[in-house]
N, CA and C atoms as a LAMMPS dump frame, in Angstrom:
ITEM: TIMESTEP
0
ITEM: NUMBER OF ATOMS
576
ITEM: BOX BOUNDS ff ff ff
-5.0000000000000000e+02 5.0000000000000000e+02
-5.0000000000000000e+02 5.0000000000000000e+02
-5.0000000000000000e+02 5.0000000000000000e+02
ITEM: ATOMS id mol type element x y z
1 1 1 N 58.673 202.227 479.727
2 1 2 C 58.946 201.71 478.569
3 1 3 C 59.089 202.872 477.202
4 2 1 N 59.798 202.414 476.269
5 2 2 C 60.144 203.95 475.32
6 2 3 C 59.118 202.906 474.103
7 3 1 N 58.871 204.125 473.728
8 3 2 C 58.153 203.499 472.174
9 3 3 C 59.139 203.386 471.571
10 4 1 N 58.495 203.101 470.226
11 4 2 C 58.792 202.921 468.525
12 4 3 C 57.462 203.748 467.79
13 5 1 N 58.268 204.919 467.501
14 5 2 C 57.274 205.264 467.031
15 5 3 C 57.408 205.63 464.969
16 6 1 N 56.88 205.239 464.283
17 6 2 C 57.69 205.332 463.096
18 6 3 C 56.621 206.477 461.968
19 7 1 N 57.725 207.151 461.458
20 7 2 C 57.445 208.711 460.935
21 7 3 C 57.421 208.634 459.68
22 8 1 N 56.395 208.19 458.529
23 8 2 C 56.901 207.857 456.837
24 8 3 C 56.102 208.691 456.129
25 9 1 N 56.173 209.573 455.011
26 9 2 C 55.898 210.126 454.322
27 9 3 C 54.956 208.915 453.291
28 10 1 N 53.781 209.221 452.49
29 10 2 C 53.056 207.972 451.805
30 10 3 C 51.932 208.686 450.592
31 11 1 N 52.202 207.61 449.46
32 11 2 C 51.365 209.226 448.738
33 11 3 C 49.731 208.134 449.081
34 12 1 N 49.21 208.832 448.351
35 12 2 C 47.455 208.629 448.333
36 12 3 C 46.87 207.068 447.532
37 13 1 N 47.604 206.209 447.215
38 13 2 C 47.349 205.099 446.759
39 13 3 C 48.277 203.921 447.298
40 14 1 N 49.202 205.255 448.786
41 14 2 C 50.258 203.714 449.618
42 14 3 C 51.201 203.346 449.308
43 15 1 N 51.928 204.211 448.529
44 15 2 C 53.871 203.755 448.342
45 15 3 C 54.302 205.014 448.478
46 16 1 N 55.591 204.359 448.915
47 16 2 C 56.677 205.251 449.887
48 16 3 C 57.435 205.674 449.271
49 17 1 N 57.43 205.634 447.924
50 17 2 C 58.285 206.076 446.785
51 17 3 C 57.788 205.824 445.152
52 18 1 N 57.79 206.022 444.362
53 18 2 C 57.199 205.799 443.425
54 18 3 C 58.087 205.149 442.481
55 19 1 N 57.796 204.472 441.118
56 19 2 C 58.187 203.23 440.301
57 19 3 C 59.361 202.926 440.202
58 20 1 N 60.178 204.051 440.063
59 20 2 C 61.567 204.188 439.785
60 20 3 C 61.801 204.876 441.504
61 21 1 N 61.603 204.635 442.225
62 21 2 C 62.414 204.954 443.614
63 21 3 C 62.266 206.582 443.649
64 22 1 N 61.668 207.081 443.251
65 22 2 C 61.821 208.425 443.707
66 22 3 C 61.174 208.765 444.588
67 23 1 N 61.607 210.056 444.819
68 23 2 C 60.381 210.942 446.272
69 23 3 C 60.645 212.315 445.745
70 24 1 N 60.277 212.428 444.791
71 24 2 C 60.295 213.945 444.189
72 24 3 C 58.568 214.645 443.822
73 25 1 N 57.808 213.294 444.926
74 25 2 C 56.019 213.92 444.75
75 25 3 C 55.806 214.111 446.477
76 26 1 N 56.393 214.648 447.619
77 26 2 C 55.571 214.547 448.439
78 26 3 C 56.049 215.809 448.781
79 27 1 N 55.017 216.574 449.12
80 27 2 C 55.182 218.414 449.155
81 27 3 C 55.607 218.499 450.841
82 28 1 N 56.621 218.999 451.366
83 28 2 C 57.04 219.201 452.114
84 28 3 C 56.764 220.865 452.606
85 29 1 N 56.55 220.944 453.222
86 29 2 C 55.581 222.391 453.952
87 29 3 C 56.039 222.712 455.424
88 30 1 N 55.892 223.491 455.629
89 30 2 C 56.101 224.454 456.992
90 30 3 C 55.971 223.895 458.027
91 31 1 N 54.467 223.293 458.147
92 31 2 C 53.668 222.822 458.93
93 31 3 C 53.977 221.233 459.092
94 32 1 N 54.171 220.689 457.987
95 32 2 C 54.512 219.071 457.902
96 32 3 C 56.271 219.034 458.907
97 33 1 N 56.566 219.765 458.475
98 33 2 C 58.126 220.077 459.16
99 33 3 C 57.972 220.36 460.549
100 34 1 N 57.422 220.972 461.13
101 34 2 C 57.233 221.118 462.858
102 34 3 C 56.32 220.187 463.251
103 35 1 N 55.967 219.284 462.614
104 35 2 C 54.942 217.992 462.831
105 35 3 C 56.256 217.165 463.394
106 36 1 N 56.988 216.908 461.989
107 36 2 C 58.11 215.83 461.926
108 36 3 C 59.166 216.351 463.021
109 37 1 N 59.191 217.801 463.261
110 37 2 C 59.939 218.401 464.733
111 37 3 C 60.182 218.15 465.57
112 38 1 N 58.523 217.575 466.548
113 38 2 C 57.815 217.361 467.411
114 38 3 C 58.398 215.867 467.352
115 39 1 N 58.004 215.335 466.592
116 39 2 C 58.078 213.295 466.461
117 39 3 C 59.901 213.526 467.176
118 40 1 N 60.569 214.853 466.353
119 40 2 C 62.242 214.142 466.896
120 40 3 C 62.574 215.015 468.406
121 41 1 N 62.008 215.875 468.84
122 41 2 C 62.028 215.796 470.083
123 41 3 C 62.045 215.259 471.02
124 42 1 N 60.612 214.356 470.648
125 42 2 C 60.12 212.796 471.711
126 42 3 C 61.285 211.698 471.818
127 43 1 N 61.889 212.021 470.728
128 43 2 C 62.905 210.728 470.585
129 43 3 C 64.475 210.897 470.81
130 44 1 N 65.314 210.45 471.679
131 44 2 C 66.383 209.888 471.361
132 44 3 C 67.255 209.53 471.161
133 45 1 N 66.949 208.657 469.951
134 45 2 C 67.376 207.532 468.954
135 45 3 C 67.144 206.979 467.563
136 46 1 N 67.545 207.266 466.37
137 46 2 C 66.556 207.49 465.263
138 46 3 C 67.003 206.001 464.605
139 47 1 N 66.009 205.118 463.968
140 47 2 C 65.884 203.598 463.609
141 47 3 C 65.832 203.861 462.374
142 48 1 N 66.865 203.459 461.128
143 48 2 C 66.964 202.981 459.351
144 48 3 C 66.771 201.977 459.768
145 49 1 N 66.348 201.381 458.538
146 49 2 C 66.987 200.148 457.626
147 49 3 C 67.945 200.828 456.425
148 50 1 N 68.473 199.89 455.905
149 50 2 C 69.922 200.498 455.408
150 50 3 C 69.491 201.112 454.11
151 51 1 N 68.159 201.194 453.441
152 51 2 C 67.684 202.131 452.043
153 51 3 C 67.689 203.434 452.816
154 52 1 N 67.123 203.093 453.405
155 52 2 C 66.46 204.583 453.724
156 52 3 C 67.802 205.47 454.944
157 53 1 N 68.277 204.795 455.758
158 53 2 C 70.298 204.85 456.105
159 53 3 C 70.615 205.85 455.013
160 54 1 N 71.056 205.29 453.973
161 54 2 C 71.848 205.447 452.922
162 54 3 C 71.641 207.091 452.374
163 55 1 N 70.273 206.906 452.187
164 55 2 C 69.62 208.646 451.527
165 55 3 C 70.172 209.469 452.432
166 56 1 N 69.788 209.302 454.425
167 56 2 C 69.742 210.313 455.132
168 56 3 C 71.244 210.413 455.062
169 57 1 N 72.27 209.356 455.088
170 57 2 C 73.852 209.604 455.461
171 57 3 C 74.236 210.341 454.077
172 58 1 N 72.833 210.255 452.987
173 58 2 C 73.462 210.675 451.604
174 58 3 C 73.472 212.36 452.015
175 59 1 N 72.484 212.771 452.817
176 59 2 C 72.428 214.383 452.536
177 59 3 C 72.757 215.051 453.893
178 60 1 N 71.676 214.125 455.017
179 60 2 C 71.879 215.095 456.23
180 60 3 C 73.598 215.863 456.763
181 61 1 N 74.596 214.619 456.625
182 61 2 C 75.643 215.867 457.413
183 61 3 C 76.563 216.589 456.394
184 62 1 N 76.158 216.877 455.321
185 62 2 C 76.867 218.127 455.085
186 62 3 C 75.348 219.012 453.978
187 63 1 N 74.055 218.707 454.663
188 63 2 C 72.787 219.465 454.243
189 63 3 C 72.891 220.889 454.307
190 64 1 N 74.037 221.485 455.168
191 64 2 C 74.108 222.879 455.358
192 64 3 C 74.846 223.62 454.58
193 65 1 N 75.517 222.376 453.481
194 65 2 C 76.204 223.358 452.574
195 65 3 C 75.416 223.278 450.956
196 66 1 N 74.512 222.786 450.956
197 66 2 C 73.287 222.264 449.88
198 66 3 C 72.051 222.438 449.592
199 67 1 N 71.352 223.311 451.11
200 67 2 C 70.476 223.97 451.478
201 67 3 C 70.609 225.127 452.007
202 68 1 N 69.227 225.957 451.808
203 68 2 C 69.105 227.174 452.976
204 68 3 C 67.618 227.149 453.141
205 69 1 N 67.213 225.69 453.276
206 69 2 C 65.534 225.68 453.954
207 69 3 C 65.896 226.182 454.987
208 70 1 N 65.209 226.306 455.78
209 70 2 C 64.782 226.329 457.281
210 70 3 C 64.362 225.117 458.143
211 71 1 N 64.155 224.445 457.928
212 71 2 C 63.676 222.879 458.314
213 71 3 C 65.073 221.815 458.166
214 72 1 N 65.881 222.629 456.982
215 72 2 C 66.908 221.128 457.127
216 72 3 C 67.956 222.131 457.694
217 73 1 N 68.639 223.358 458.067
218 73 2 C 68.793 223.715 458.432
219 73 3 C 69.182 223.858 460.175
220 74 1 N 67.574 223.455 460.652
221 74 2 C 67.385 223.131 462.17
222 74 3 C 67.782 221.773 462.19
223 75 1 N 67.232 220.786 461.421
224 75 2 C 67.476 219.541 461.709
225 75 3 C 68.981 218.602 461.635
226 76 1 N 69.948 219.392 460.243
227 76 2 C 71.05 219.033 459.884
228 76 3 C 71.692 218.758 461.335
229 77 1 N 71.91 219.223 462.215
230 77 2 C 72.958 219.156 463.898
231 77 3 C 71.913 218.011 464.538
232 78 1 N 70.705 217.885 464.536
233 78 2 C 70.03 217.064 464.98
234 78 3 C 70.114 215.188 464.787
235 79 1 N 70.1 215.752 463.437
236 79 2 C 70.274 214.432 462.705
237 79 3 C 71.94 213.985 462.851
238 80 1 N 73.14 214.531 463.107
239 80 2 C 74.357 214.598 463.277
240 80 3 C 74.513 213.928 464.362
241 81 1 N 73.68 214.72 465.677
242 81 2 C 74.487 214.672 466.984
243 81 3 C 73.088 213.335 467.507
244 82 1 N 72.021 212.967 466.854
245 82 2 C 71.201 212.06 467.642
246 82 3 C 71.608 210.724 467.314
247 83 1 N 71.874 209.883 468.749
248 83 2 C 72.594 207.862 468.065
249 83 3 C 71.801 207.428 467.309
250 84 1 N 72.061 206.826 466.239
251 84 2 C 71.365 206.635 465.223
252 84 3 C 71.819 204.432 465.247
253 85 1 N 70.347 203.959 464.977
254 85 2 C 70.644 202.559 464.255
255 85 3 C 70.213 201.651 463.349
256 86 1 N 71.138 201.25 462.573
257 86 2 C 70.706 201.022 461.518
258 86 3 C 70.716 199.014 461.369
259 87 1 N 69.41 198.397 460.847
260 87 2 C 69.34 197.625 460.685
261 87 3 C 69.748 196.55 459.66
262 88 1 N 70.533 195.783 459.377
263 88 2 C 70.765 195.296 458.027
264 88 3 C 71.828 194.293 458.202
265 89 1 N 71.775 193.31 457.778
266 89 2 C 72.166 192.028 457.585
267 89 3 C 74.24 192.149 456.578
268 90 1 N 73.58 193.092 456.049
269 90 2 C 74.822 193.289 455.027
270 90 3 C 76.061 194.21 455.172
271 91 1 N 75.359 195.317 455.726
272 91 2 C 75.792 196.444 456.335
273 91 3 C 76.935 196.188 457.308
274 92 1 N 78.581 196.595 457.459
275 92 2 C 78.839 195.911 458.589
276 92 3 C 79.549 197.584 459.453
277 93 1 N 78.778 198.374 458.947
278 93 2 C 79.609 199.387 459.689
279 93 3 C 78.51 200.916 459.144
280 94 1 N 78.692 201.569 460.276
281 94 2 C 77.547 202.969 459.887
282 94 3 C 78.619 204.342 460.523
283 95 1 N 78.797 205.815 459.922
284 95 2 C 79.085 206.684 460.436
285 95 3 C 78.829 207.568 461.266
286 96 1 N 78.635 208.41 461.796
287 96 2 C 77.141 209.83 462.538
288 96 3 C 76.779 209.08 463.198
289 97 1 N 77.407 208.841 464.454
290 97 2 C 76.916 207.943 466.178
291 97 3 C 76.114 207.016 465.575
292 98 1 N 76.323 206.31 464.325
293 98 2 C 75.213 204.79 464.114
294 98 3 C 76.162 203.559 464.579
295 99 1 N 75.168 202.465 465.013
296 99 2 C 75 201.438 465.222
297 99 3 C 74.2 200.577 464.637
298 100 1 N 74.853 199.308 464.314
299 100 2 C 74.602 198.567 463.258
300 100 3 C 74.116 197.346 463.699
301 101 1 N 72.638 196.755 463.58
302 101 2 C 71.812 195.414 464.188
303 101 3 C 71.887 194.88 462.687
304 102 1 N 72.473 193.658 463.168
305 102 2 C 72.35 192.497 461.811
306 102 3 C 71.188 191.285 462.105
307 103 1 N 71.392 190.527 463.418
308 103 2 C 70.434 189.696 463.809
309 103 3 C 69.885 189.747 465.058
310 104 1 N 68.77 188.756 465.423
311 104 2 C 67.912 188.872 465.92
312 104 3 C 67.366 190.152 466.211
313 105 1 N 66.582 190.685 465.192
314 105 2 C 65.924 192.217 465.437
315 105 3 C 64.751 191.842 466.777
316 106 1 N 64.076 190.632 466.72
317 106 2 C 62.985 190.847 468.054
318 106 3 C 63.673 190.997 469.12
319 107 1 N 64.26 190.228 469.474
320 107 2 C 65.33 190.437 470.725
321 107 3 C 66.704 191.568 471.086
322 108 1 N 66.365 192.166 470.013
323 108 2 C 67.584 192.912 469.967
324 108 3 C 66.642 194.39 470.45
325 109 1 N 65.526 194.502 469.436
326 109 2 C 64.066 195.738 469.487
327 109 3 C 64.239 195.628 471.081
328 110 1 N 63.718 194.411 471.599
329 110 2 C 62.718 194.553 472.81
330 110 3 C 63.653 195.132 474.07
331 111 1 N 65.187 194.474 473.338
332 111 2 C 66.256 195.092 474.725
333 111 3 C 65.931 196.426 474.359
334 112 1 N 66.544 197.194 473.449
335 112 2 C 66.16 198.475 473.24
336 112 3 C 65.146 199.411 474.074
337 113 1 N 63.978 198.627 474.116
338 113 2 C 62.503 199.741 474.339
339 113 3 C 62.241 199.426 475.79
340 114 1 N 62.916 198.295 476.152
341 114 2 C 63.435 198.319 477.791
342 114 3 C 64.678 199.704 478.54
343 115 1 N 65.72 200.359 477.281
344 115 2 C 66.769 200.525 477.873
345 115 3 C 65.742 202.297 478.33
346 116 1 N 66.805 202.948 479.461
347 116 2 C 65.859 204.064 479.755
348 116 3 C 66.459 204.97 478.993
349 117 1 N 65.307 206.079 478.612
350 117 2 C 65.114 207.177 477.956
351 117 3 C 64.217 207.355 477.101
352 118 1 N 64.067 208.228 476.47
353 118 2 C 63.447 208.694 475.028
354 118 3 C 62.925 208.087 474.393
355 119 1 N 61.91 208.448 473.766
356 119 2 C 61.683 207.023 472.785
357 119 3 C 62.263 207.018 471.114
358 120 1 N 62.264 206.208 470.916
359 120 2 C 62.492 205.928 469.097
360 120 3 C 61.826 205.813 467.666
361 121 1 N 62.816 206.769 467.49
362 121 2 C 61.506 207.273 465.665
363 121 3 C 62.236 206.612 464.378
364 122 1 N 61.362 205.247 463.959
365 122 2 C 61.614 204.905 462.825
366 122 3 C 61.127 205.253 461.756
367 123 1 N 62.083 205.442 460.758
368 123 2 C 61.709 207.136 459.883
369 123 3 C 61.812 206.469 458.506
370 124 1 N 60.496 206.579 457.504
371 124 2 C 60.172 205.873 456.225
372 124 3 C 60.64 204.304 455.881
373 125 1 N 60.887 203.733 454.593
374 125 2 C 61.348 202.905 454.662
375 125 3 C 59.896 201.478 454.544
376 126 1 N 59.926 200.405 454.382
377 126 2 C 58.923 199.257 454.143
378 126 3 C 59.26 197.789 454.441
379 127 1 N 60.286 197.897 454.792
380 127 2 C 60.647 196.981 454.845
381 127 3 C 61.035 196.157 456.747
382 128 1 N 61.852 197.2 457.155
383 128 2 C 61.799 197.283 458.838
384 128 3 C 60.653 197.385 459.215
385 129 1 N 60.069 198.589 458.294
386 129 2 C 58.635 198.569 459.414
387 129 3 C 57.593 197.412 459.703
388 130 1 N 57.605 196.459 458.463
389 130 2 C 57.29 195.509 457.997
390 130 3 C 57.152 194.424 458.725
391 131 1 N 58.593 194.327 459.252
392 131 2 C 58.967 193.183 459.771
393 131 3 C 58.675 193.72 461.594
394 132 1 N 58.95 194.361 462.296
395 132 2 C 58.731 195.399 463.527
396 132 3 C 57.276 195.617 464.168
397 133 1 N 56.274 195.708 463.055
398 133 2 C 55.104 195.72 462.794
399 133 3 C 54.699 193.824 462.936
400 134 1 N 55.24 193.192 462.57
401 134 2 C 55.192 191.61 462.085
402 134 3 C 55.35 190.714 463.494
403 135 1 N 55.757 191.79 464.551
404 135 2 C 56.621 191.172 466.028
405 135 3 C 55.725 192.352 466.712
406 136 1 N 54.76 193.213 466.539
407 136 2 C 54.302 193.619 467.332
408 136 3 C 54.779 194.575 468.38
409 137 1 N 55.798 195.664 467.36
410 137 2 C 56.813 196.965 468.269
411 137 3 C 56.425 198.214 467.94
412 138 1 N 55.682 198 467.018
413 138 2 C 55.817 199.577 466.751
414 138 3 C 54.927 199.661 467.333
415 139 1 N 54.797 200.726 468.512
416 139 2 C 53.556 201.34 469.288
417 139 3 C 53.058 202.562 468.407
418 140 1 N 53.909 203.292 467.511
419 140 2 C 52.613 204.892 467.127
420 140 3 C 53.151 204.71 465.252
421 141 1 N 51.9 205.132 464.979
422 141 2 C 52.174 205.121 463.253
423 141 3 C 51.632 206.206 463.33
424 142 1 N 52.52 207.413 462.448
425 142 2 C 52.916 208.681 462.02
426 142 3 C 52.858 208.54 460.568
427 143 1 N 51.282 208.615 459.486
428 143 2 C 51.738 208.521 458.178
429 143 3 C 51.531 209.988 457.483
430 144 1 N 51.731 211.034 456.689
431 144 2 C 51.745 211.533 455.79
432 144 3 C 51.515 211.491 454.588
433 145 1 N 50.266 211.559 454.695
434 145 2 C 49.348 211.308 453.093
435 145 3 C 49.792 212.224 452.23
436 146 1 N 50.131 212.216 450.999
437 146 2 C 50.387 213.081 450.373
438 146 3 C 49.234 213.379 449.334
439 147 1 N 49.053 214.693 448.077
440 147 2 C 47.872 214.711 447.178
441 147 3 C 48.641 214.264 446.062
442 148 1 N 49.209 212.928 446.109
443 148 2 C 49.696 211.924 444.517
444 148 3 C 49.767 210.306 444.425
445 149 1 N 48.992 209.959 443.842
446 149 2 C 48.923 208.678 442.948
447 149 3 C 50.288 208.69 441.859
448 150 1 N 50.855 207.461 442.369
449 150 2 C 51.925 206.737 442.271
450 150 3 C 51.951 205.912 440.755
451 151 1 N 50.92 204.695 441.58
452 151 2 C 50.513 203.872 440.062
453 151 3 C 52.061 202.88 440.614
454 152 1 N 53.325 202.708 441.804
455 152 2 C 53.785 201.857 442.106
456 152 3 C 54.555 202.103 442.612
457 153 1 N 55.901 201.548 443.549
458 153 2 C 56.761 201.622 444.35
459 153 3 C 56.746 200.537 445.131
460 154 1 N 57.206 200.98 446.175
461 154 2 C 57.076 200.074 447.825
462 154 3 C 56.09 200.55 448.508
463 155 1 N 55.42 199.461 448.784
464 155 2 C 54.383 199.994 449.244
465 155 3 C 54.492 200.435 450.707
466 156 1 N 53.452 201.387 451.23
467 156 2 C 54.013 201.488 452.74
468 156 3 C 53.762 200.461 453.875
469 157 1 N 52.703 199.496 453.605
470 157 2 C 52.866 197.898 454.494
471 157 3 C 52.766 197.111 453.645
472 158 1 N 54.133 196.472 453.837
473 158 2 C 54.322 195.059 453.199
474 158 3 C 53.175 194.571 453.146
475 159 1 N 52.412 192.847 452.297
476 159 2 C 51.753 192.219 452.613
477 159 3 C 51.772 191.569 453.948
478 160 1 N 50.782 191.744 454.761
479 160 2 C 51.449 190.949 456.437
480 160 3 C 50.49 189.859 456.282
481 161 1 N 51.354 188.621 457.225
482 161 2 C 51.074 187.611 457.609
483 161 3 C 49.517 187.443 458.577
484 162 1 N 49.472 188.405 458.757
485 162 2 C 48.298 188.319 459.484
486 162 3 C 47.965 190.127 459.67
487 163 1 N 46.556 190.096 460.095
488 163 2 C 45.885 191.444 459.849
489 163 3 C 46.848 191.887 460.851
490 164 1 N 46.625 193.451 461.078
491 164 2 C 47.226 194.329 461.837
492 164 3 C 45.746 195.183 462.113
493 165 1 N 45.094 195.417 462.683
494 165 2 C 44.09 196.548 463.385
495 165 3 C 44.907 197.552 464.189
496 166 1 N 44.805 198.744 463.531
497 166 2 C 44.649 199.756 464.232
498 166 3 C 44.288 200.744 464.167
499 167 1 N 44.12 201.926 465.312
500 167 2 C 43.665 202.671 465.937
501 167 3 C 43.654 204.174 465.761
502 168 1 N 42.996 204.7 465.317
503 168 2 C 42.849 205.637 465.082
504 168 3 C 43.404 207.125 466.122
505 169 1 N 43.848 207.685 466.173
506 169 2 C 44.375 208.469 466.958
507 169 3 C 44.444 210.073 467.083
508 170 1 N 44.646 210.308 465.663
509 170 2 C 44.248 211.631 465.15
510 170 3 C 44.07 211.374 463.894
511 171 1 N 43.586 212.946 463.567
512 171 2 C 43.531 213.315 461.868
513 171 3 C 43.634 214.431 461.724
514 172 1 N 44.659 215.324 460.375
515 172 2 C 44.742 216.659 460.674
516 172 3 C 45.467 217.018 459.811
517 173 1 N 44.899 218.119 458.837
518 173 2 C 45.286 218.981 457.434
519 173 3 C 46.231 219.262 457.759
520 174 1 N 47.928 219.671 457.181
521 174 2 C 48.88 220.638 457.353
522 174 3 C 48.968 220.987 455.681
523 175 1 N 49.6 221.952 456.299
524 175 2 C 50.402 222.701 455.157
525 175 3 C 48.973 222.711 453.818
526 176 1 N 47.426 222.56 454.356
527 176 2 C 46.266 222.968 452.823
528 176 3 C 46.558 221.501 452.219
529 177 1 N 46.883 221.151 452.496
530 177 2 C 47.082 219.788 451.538
531 177 3 C 47.928 217.94 452.471
532 178 1 N 48.311 218.323 452.846
533 178 2 C 48.882 216.629 453.421
534 178 3 C 47.897 216.785 454.399
535 179 1 N 47.637 214.615 454.392
536 179 2 C 46.966 214.854 456.003
537 179 3 C 48.01 213.809 456.88
538 180 1 N 48.08 213.499 458.045
539 180 2 C 48.516 213.008 459.24
540 180 3 C 47.551 212.641 459.554
541 181 1 N 48.046 211.089 459.237
542 181 2 C 46.818 209.707 460.326
543 181 3 C 48.313 209.378 461.334
544 182 1 N 47.031 209.672 462.917
545 182 2 C 48.323 209.135 464.084
546 182 3 C 47.502 207.951 464.149
547 183 1 N 48.241 206.658 464.322
548 183 2 C 47.326 205.429 464.699
549 183 3 C 48.383 204.726 465.801
550 184 1 N 47.855 203.346 466.428
551 184 2 C 48.138 202.967 467.776
552 184 3 C 47.572 201.725 467.691
553 185 1 N 48.513 200.243 467.27
554 185 2 C 47.767 199.768 467.57
555 185 3 C 46.603 199.018 467.801
556 186 1 N 45.299 198.457 467.297
557 186 2 C 44.155 198.227 468.396
558 186 3 C 44.592 197.032 468.88
559 187 1 N 43.98 196.552 469.91
560 187 2 C 44.681 195.402 470.745
561 187 3 C 43.344 194.507 470.732
562 188 1 N 42.303 195.191 470.485
563 188 2 C 40.836 194.13 470.356
564 188 3 C 40.849 193.45 469.399
565 189 1 N 39.428 192.636 468.744
566 189 2 C 39.153 192.283 467.818
567 189 3 C 38.437 192.964 467.453
568 190 1 N 38.505 192.929 465.34
569 190 2 C 37.877 194.182 465.27
570 190 3 C 36.555 193.466 464.825
571 191 1 N 36.038 194.728 465.268
572 191 2 C 34.615 194.661 465.127
573 191 3 C 33.727 193.787 463.589
574 192 1 N 32.703 192.91 463.772
575 192 2 C 32.089 192.11 462.773
576 192 3 C 30.576 192.672 462.143
């Protein structure tokens, strides 16, 4: 069965963007880029909520014309060619090899996981990951924690209706400043 892997950047105080939706605080370096590349290699489908989709679609189709960053130049054609799914109740269609799913999140995602193929990579966002977490559909969480305290913004994890227990698989420091935490759902009850 295919996995859903979440890949997200967060501040030390647990936000995925700043109080004004800014993302200028993330410290992207070559080792962080390599880690992301390895996750992309595991996936044959990218998953997005509408907000992240709009940000990605606003940059990656023409990234080569605005950036000379090695990672950007390598990833732009991968982004364009990889099938993408946007989960949105308001978006009707999307370009760049993208399908839109608006309803029946649980059934649609469960069906996607049963299909043959590589894993699916869920990038960024907080609403879609929260919904998928509540449904028990995310198999791995890869969280890059950056050395910034934002004091507000969209939280990494929205308030869940039930506690979510995770098991740490790996923790590593990259680029001498960012800590990547790799978790999987812990299916056992927490220790008392």
